[in-house]
N, C-alpha and C positions, 0 to 999 in steps of 0.2 A: 318699673326699671329694677327695683332691687330683686324682684322675684325672678326676672330675666338674667340678672347677673349671677344669682345664685345658681339657676340652671345651668348656665354657662360654666361656672366653676366646678359644679358637680361632672358636668361632662368631661372637662379637662381632667380631673381627678381620676375618673373611670378610664380614660385614655391612658394616662401614665401608668395606671395599675393593671393594665392589660399586659400578661405576658408576651413577651416577642416569640414564644413557640406556642403554639395553640394545641397542635395534636402531636402526642407522643405514643409511639409504638415501643412496647416492651416484650422482649422475647424470653420466656420462661416465667411461670407462676410459681416458683419456688420462693424461699424466704426473701432473697434480695429483690427479686422482681416485683413482689408484692409489697415490700417495704418502700421501695423507690416509688412505686405507683401511688401508695398512700401520701408519701411526701409531695409529689409534683401535683397531685391533686388539690392539695392545700395552697398551691400556687394558682389555681384557676385553670389548670391545664386540662384538656381533653385526653385523658389516659386510658389506653387500651392495652391490655396485656394478653399475649397469645402463648398458649401452652400446648405442647405436643401430645400430652396425655389425655386421654378420652374421658377420664373422670378423676375427682380428687378421691382417691382411694385411701384408707388408712394405712399409709406405708412409713418407712424410715425408721430410723433408730432414735434414741435419745441424745440429747446435745446439752451442754453447759452454756448458760448465759452468765457472763462475767460483767464487771462493773462498766467498761467501756462500750459493750454491746447495749447494755440495759439503758446506759445514759443516752446513747444515740437513739433508741426506740422511744424513751420518753420525750425526748426533744421532737421527734416526728410526730408523735401521737399521746399526748399527755394523759396519763392515767393507765396506759396500756400495760405497764409493769405489774400493776396491782392484779389486772386480769391475768397475766401469765402466771403470777405466783399461785392464783387460785386454780390453774389449769395444770400447775406442775407441782414441784417440790423444792421447798428452801433447805438447802443442804445445811445441816448442823454438825455433822461428824463426817471425816473420812476413816474408812476401815481398811487396813492392810491385812490381807489373808494370804495363807499358804495355799497350795493346790490341793490340799485335802478339804479346804473349806474352813480352817481353823484360824481364828483371829489372833493375829500377831500382835498388832497395835492399833489403837484408836486416838484419833486427834480432832480436838475440837476446830470447827471452821468458823472463826469470827474476825478475821483480818480483813475480810473484804468489806464488811459493814464498818468495822471500828477504823479502818485506814483508808478506805475509798468510798465510804458513805453508801455503798450499794451491796446487797445480798449476792449470793451464788444460788442460781435457779437451775435445776434440771428439768427438762421438759421434752414431751414427745414432739419430734419434728412435726408430725401431721397436725397435732393440736395447735402448734405455733402457726402452720400454715393457715388453718381454720380461722385462728384469732384475726390474722392479718388481713385474710380475704373478705372478712366480715365488715372490714372497715372501706370496702370498696363496693359501688353499685354492682349487682350481678351482671348486668349488661356490659361491664367493662372487662370482664374476663371471659376469654374465647377458648374453650378447650378443643381438642382435636385440630390444633393447627401447628404442623411442623414446618419450620422454616426451612427453606432451601436456599435462599440467597436474598441478595438485594443490590439495587442500584440507585445512585444518588447524583444529583446535579446541584446547582446553586438554589434551586426552589424547594425542591423536597427530596425525601427518600423513599423509593419503592421497594416494598418488602414482598418476597415471593414465597409461597407456601405450596405443600403437596396438593394435587389434584386441581392446579390452576388458579388457586386463590391468591388475591393481589391486594394490599392496601398500601395507602400513601400516608406520610406523616412528615412533620417538621424535623422531628428527632427520633433516631432508633437507638435503643439500650438493649445490648446484649446482656442478659441475664440468666443465660441458659447454660450454666454449669461448666465443669471442667472439659467437657466435650462439645464445647459451644460451636454452632453452626454459624453464628456470626463472627466469633474470633475467627474461625478457619477461613471465612470470606474476607474478613478485614486484614488479619495479620498474615495467615497462612504459614503458622509455624509447626504444623504437624501434630503427631499424637502427644499426649502427656508423657512425662518421664516416669518410669516405675522406680520407686524408691526401696524395693526389696522386701515389702511386707503385704501379705494378704489379710482382709478384713472380712469378718462375718458378723452381722449385727440384726437385732430386731427388738421389738417391743411386745411383751406378752402379758396377760392377766392370769395368773396361776398361784396357788397356795405354795408359798416358799418360806423357808427359815433361815436363809443365808444372810438376809440384808433387814434390818429394821428400818421403820419409817424415818425419814431425815438423813439417812446414811447414804454415803457413796462409797462403792468398795473397790479395791483394787487387788487383783490376784497376778503374782509374779511367778512365772514359770521359767523354763528354760528356752530362752529366745521365743518367747510367747508371753502373753498376757491378757487379762480379761477385765474390763470395767463392768461394774453392776451399778445401774442408776435407777433410783426410784424416780419416776416421772408423773406421779400424782394418780389418785383414784384407784391405788392398788395395782397400778400397771408397773412393770419393772422392765428395764432395757438390759440386756447384755451384749457386750461388744468383745469379740475375741479377735486378737490379731497374732500372726505368727510370721517370722521371718522365713521367707520362702524364695528361692531362685526362680521357681515356677509361678508365673503369674496367669496362667491359662484359667478360664472360668470352667464351672462344671456344665456339663450338657444338660442335666436335669436338676430340679430342686432337690430330689432325694439324694442325689449324688452330693450336692453341696453340704447337707445336713450330715450325712454319713462322714464326709471329710472332716468335719468339725469334731464329731464323736470320736473319730480315729486319733485325731491330734490329742484329744482330752482322754484317751485310754487309760492314763495312771492318775487321772484327777479324782478328787473326791465325789461320792455320789450326790451330794447337795448342789454341787455345781454342774455335773453332767446331767442332773435331772432338769435344769432349766432349759438345756438345749433339747433334751428328750421331748419335754413338753411342748416344744415349738413347732407348730405345722411347718413342713418343709419349705412350702411355698411364701412362708412369710420372713424366711431367711435371706438377707440381702448380702451378696458375695461380691466384693469388688477389690481390685488391687489398690494400693495406697500409692497415689501419684501426685505430681505436680507439674508445674512448667517453670522453666527459668524466667526470671523477672524481665518485664518489659520496660523498654524506654519510654513508650508511647503506646497508648491503647485507644487513641481516638482519631479519627480521620473525617473531615468535614462535618456531616450531621449524624455521625454514628460514634458510638462509645461503648465501653464494657464496664461490667460491674461485678463484684464479688468473684465467685470461683471462674467466671469466663474471663476476668481480667488477672487475677492473681491466685490460682488455684495453690493451696498449701497442705503439708502434712497436717493431721490433727493433734499432733503432740502438744502444742500450745494451746488448743481449744480456741484458735483465733479465726477459724475459717467463717463461720455465721457472724462473730462479733465484729470481725473487720467489716463484713459485708455490710452491716447496719450502719458502720461508720461511713461507708461509701454512700449509702442511700441518703443519709442526712447531709453529707459534704456536697453531693452532686445537687440536690435541691437548693442548698443554700447558695451554690454558685450561680444558679440560675435566678435566684432572688436578687443577687447583687451585681450581676453583669449586664450589659447592654446588647450582647449578641452571642449567638452559640459558640462562635469560635472563641470569644473571651470566657465564656463559661466553662467550656472544656478544657482550655488551657489551664485554668485556674483549678479545675477539679483534678487534672493530673500532677499539678505541682504540689497540691496538698496530699495527694494520696500515693503516688509512686514511691517517694523515698520511705514513707512508713511501712507500706506493705512489702516493699523489696526485703527490708530487714526482717519482717515478720516470716516472709516465705523461706529466707535463707536460715533463720534461727530454727524455724519449725521442721526443716529438712534434717538438720542436724540433730534437733531434739528427738525426732523419730528414731534414729540410730541409738539415742542414749537408753531406750528402753532394753535393747538387745545385747549391748557390749558389756563386758566385764571391766573395761577400763572407761568408766564414766567420767573421771579426770580428764582424759585426753579429749573426749567430746566436749567437756565444759571449756576447755581451753580453746578449742576451734570454735565454740560459739562465741567465746569472748573476743577473738581475734576480728569477728564481723562488726563489732562495735566497742572497740577498746577504751573508749571514753566511759562506758557504762558498766558497772559491776552487775551480777545477776539480779540483785534487788533493785538497782536502779532502773535495770530494763524492764522489770516487772512494774515499777512504779510508772515508767514512761508508757505502757500499755494501759494500765488501769485507771490512771489520772486523766486519761482522755474525757474531757467534757464538753459537749457543744455549748458555745457561748450565748445560745439564744434559741428559743423555741421557733418552729415554722410559722406558728399562728400567734 
């Protein structure tokens, strides 16, 4: 009788622990899509990720991981931050340079560790993608799947892909970036908003003397600037942005490279050499865009995450970091809710007010790079959250800490 009771009790516990969503379809195998896949897999969900690219090529630029993003990743996958550190670069100094490549000022970077308990890491986007993908079974990632729409009812959501492919799931997450096909089908708010500056970026492995290990460089020009990031293993990422009314893209890779070199005509040889050493096809040319904040990004069994939900200018370096917050919070909501509707409502309540402020401040922050009246921009930013000073706003971002791990 005792054995029978124990078996019955075990069955009841198993039933209670089963997720009310079993199959989750995620569109987009970028950083956000993979992070939320890892998180939901921990809840026992059958998670399938669909990516339009035909392969995982070494693409993308360098990015900065800050305390709030790192705390989120660590809560999703304990120990992953150490792996990222080993694959990237812990920034020890920031270096301000003029356009000739001469160092103007060097500042130590210790406030993140001292004040927020996390370091500041720069890493290659592609390497971080590979780290996240390695936490999932290979059978869970489906390349060459371009989403073209979906339909849903009370039982499931049907997702449609090119070439007549179709899958069904309990939940659909659009993590397919700023030009999200899921967002367009769900919200239909049109193309992103151009913010007035163009971006060129890449990662290369070349001999260079402009940046020492452990340094992050910033070069300020006339309505233009360049970031230089060590991203580990001798690789360096350069990111060049310029204020331009024309947001049209180059027709050929060689034209894109020539465009950057023309803009840098008066710059020092050490900086121009980085661009000259870059194969043209490896330079990613994009307009800096965002969308106006949404009041809701979920309907029925469908929701959005990361750049699909709240694309923002990179000025505050919160694109990826806020996306990792999304991934953690969405999984936590499904941990604690008893229905899809409850989970998605809680997800929106926890994320939309925070990301709305990040989006608005990021757009203003982008203009701060180019204006001569920085004080006016600072005042505009302050109006968005008058209850917080600049330092308090920074604390509000970086002090974000998940209160529990997902496992």
